[in-house]
Structure formats: C-alpha cells, structure tokens
C-alpha positions, 0 to 999 in steps of 0.5 A: 500500500502507498500513501496517496493524498489528493489535492482536495485532501491536501488542501483541507489538511492543516498538518501532515499529522492529519493527512492520512488516518494511520498518522494520528491513530498510530501515534495515539495508539503508541503513546496511549499504550505507554500511558496506560501501562505507566499508570498501571505500573504506578498502581502496582508499585505505589498506588493510584494517584488521587487524580485518577478518578476511575469509575471502576476498579483499576484492573477493569479500567486497565483491561478496558483501555488496552482493548477499547483505547490502545487496540481500537486506535490501532484498528482505526489507523489500519482501517482508515489506511487499508480501506482506501487502498482496497477500494480506491476511495479518498482517504479520510483527512483534514477536519473529519479526521481531526474530529474522529481522533478527537472522539477517541481522545475524549473517550479516553479522558472520559474513562480516566475520569469516570469516577468524577463524570459518573458512569452514564456520561463517561460511557456515552463519551467512550461509546462514540468513537467506534460508530463514527469509525464504522461510518467512515469505513462504511463510506469508503468500503462501499466505493467498491464493496467486497464481501471479504472486506465488509466483514470488518464492519461486522467486527466493528459492530461486534466490538461496539456491542461488547463495549456497550455490554461492558458499560451496562455491566459496570453501571449495574444494569446487567451486572456480572458480564464485565469480564465476558464482554472483555474476553469477547472483545479480545477474541474478536481482535485475535480474529481480526489478526487471523483475517488480516494476518492471512492476507499480509504475512504470506505476501510480505514474507514472499516479497522478502524471500523472493528478493533475498532467499529465492531458493527457499520454500515460498509461503503457501496459502491453503484455502481450507486451512485458512477457513478452519483457522478463522472459523475456529477462532470465530467459534471461540468468540461466540463461546465467550457470550454463550453458555458452553461446557469447558470441554467444548471450549477446550476442544475448539481451542485445541483445534484452532491451535492446530489449524493456526499452527500449521497455517503459520508453518506454511508461511515459512517465517523462519528464514526471515529472522534476518529481517526483523520487520518481517520476522516479527509478524510471524512471532506475533502470530505465534502468540495466537497459537500459544494463547489457544494452547493455554486456553485449551489447557485451562479448559481441560486442566482442573484449577488452571486459570485462563489468565495466561491465555488472555495475556498471550492474546493481549500482551502477545498477539494483539500488542505485537501485531499492532507494533508490527503493522504500525512500524511497517505501514508507517515506513511504507506510507511515508516513503521510507525503506522497509527496514526497521530502525535499530531502536525499533528492533529493540522495541520488538524484543522488549515487547516480546520479553514483556509478553513472555514475563506476563504469560509465563513468569508468574506460572514458573515463579509464583513467589516472584509475581509482583517483581515479574509483573513490574519487569514486564510493565517496564519492558512494555513501557520501554518498547512503546517509548522507543516506538513513539521516540522514533515514529513521532517525527516520521508520523508528523512530517510530510511524506517523502517523495520516493521510498518504500511501500507496505 
C-alpha cells in the first residue's frame, strides 16, 4: 500500500499529522499504550494517584483501555489506511479526521475520569468513537464493496456491542458480564489478526524471500486451512457470550491451535529472522497459537486459570501485531525503506520479553509475581517509548517523495 493524498485532501489538511488516518491513530495508539501501562505500573508499585478518578476498579479500567483505547486506535489507523487502498476511495483527512481522533481522545479522558463524570456520561463519551469509525469505513468500503472486506464492519459492530455490554455491566444494569464482554472483545481482535494476518504475512514474507532467499520454500496459502483457522477462532468468540461446557471450549481451542499452527508453518517465517520487520509478524502470530494452547489447557486442566491465555492474546498477539503493522505501514506510507530502525528492533524484543514475563513468569515463579509483573510493565513501557521516540517525527512530517511501500 502507498500513501496517496489528493489535492482536495491536501488542501483541507492543516498538518501532515492529519493527512492520512494511520498518522494520528498510530501515534495515539503508541503513546496511549505507554500511558496506560505507566499508570498501571504506578498502581502496582505505589498506588493510584488521587487524580485518577476511575469509575471502576483499576484492573477493569486497565483491561478496558488496552482493548477499547490502545487496540481500537490501532484498528482505526489500519482501517482508515487499508480501506482506501482496497477500494480506491479518498482517504479520510483534514477536519473529519481531526474530529474522529478527537472522539477517541475524549473517550479516553472520559474513562480516566469516570469516577468524577459518573458512569452514564463517561460511557456515552467512550461509546462514540467506534460508530463514527464504522461510518467512515462504511463510506469508503462501499466505493467498491467486497464481501471479504465488509466483514470488518461486522467486527466493528461486534466490538461496539461488547463495549456497550461492558458499560451496562459496570453501571449495574446487567451486572456480572464485565469480564465476558472483555474476553469477547479480545477474541474478536485475535480474529481480526487471523483475517488480516492471512492476507499480509504470506505476501510480505514472499516479497522478502523472493528478493533475498529465492531458493527457499515460498509461503503457501491453503484455502481450507485458512477457513478452519478463522472459523475456529470465530467459534471461540461466540463461546465467550454463550453458555458452553469447558470441554467444548477446550476442544475448539485445541483445534484452532492446530489449524493456526500449521497455517503459520506454511508461511515459512523462519528464514526471515534476518529481517526483523518481517520476522516479527510471524512471532506475533505465534502468540495466537500459544494463547489457544493455554486456553485449551485451562479448559481441560482442573484449577488452571485462563489468565495466561488472555495475556498471550493481549500482551502477545494483539500488542505485537499492532507494533508490527504500525512500524511497517508507517515506513511504507511515508516513503521510507522497509527496514526497521535499530531502536525499533529493540522495541520488538522488549515487547516480546514483556509478553513472555506476563504469560509465563508468574506460572514458573509464583513467589516472584509482583517483581515479574513490574519487569514486564517496564519492558512494555520501554518498547512503546522507543516506538513513539522514533515514529513521532516520521508520523508528523510530510511524506517523502520516493521510498518504500507496505
């Protein structure tokens, strides 16, 4: 994909930051990932400051904002950039993009100050962003509608429904479904990664292997395997909101792990370790397989918690894939070579370390859980700090006249 800004779009843009959707939302996602973790880290270490007027327990705020704050911003940046490339529609820019980004920012402020604003008002402000993003994406998708792309509108609607359910639960209207709604939203994000990953990971891997390791086996896409990989994850999402025996969920999770593991194997990612910007995509997808295995183990194993699986999905798959896509797309769409800067490669490693510590640390060393969580938090903060430091100038400067493509 390449960044194309029409003359009309350029005239209504007041700053390069609002010339294309990926710019403000990728920068916002990176900065917010850092801020949310910094607050969470502060709460774990010294307690929450008085001005953090959460309307619910800090742990619920943390989980909600990682999904509907950090991840939702990244989803917005991706869709507002990918959809014009798919359909030929004009990209959202200028004042409309500013207003959409402002809606996301207002939602974050409302969630931070929910204890002061009250649950109803803060919920209303938080719920505005996803419908507005859906309207913007719909206008672009229907320039050249295709069923395989319209699925993203259904997923945005499902995410919005999960957020509504969360707020209804925290407001006491339908108590007891907070965690179910967050789990459903998390699996939806994993499903989105499975869909998008199946399009971009084999393609990017093929491009790199063709140029650098032409004799190596090329990635393979097997339609029935793609279908099995995606449909089993979709079934898991449904099971988050429908009552089902643990054995059913565990069985489907195991089938999903097998299908997605074989799918990942056929994408031939190992030889790309010399190109971190490609290899990290495979690492990110591997976290889906790890999460599915852990979810299956929790369903079948007596007393085993599902939290490690949830963090494999969130801190592993979702966060790593967001970092992967943001770093690659930002380079390609601003005319730069698709080579990850060294600080960003360090960021990939730190984010992987954070996920490993969060998922496996407390299981292996339960007596050191607090220390492990603190190291995981610091690794996360450092990873996204490096992203913001390197990419803020890139995202805020005009596109170069020549360069890479995503």
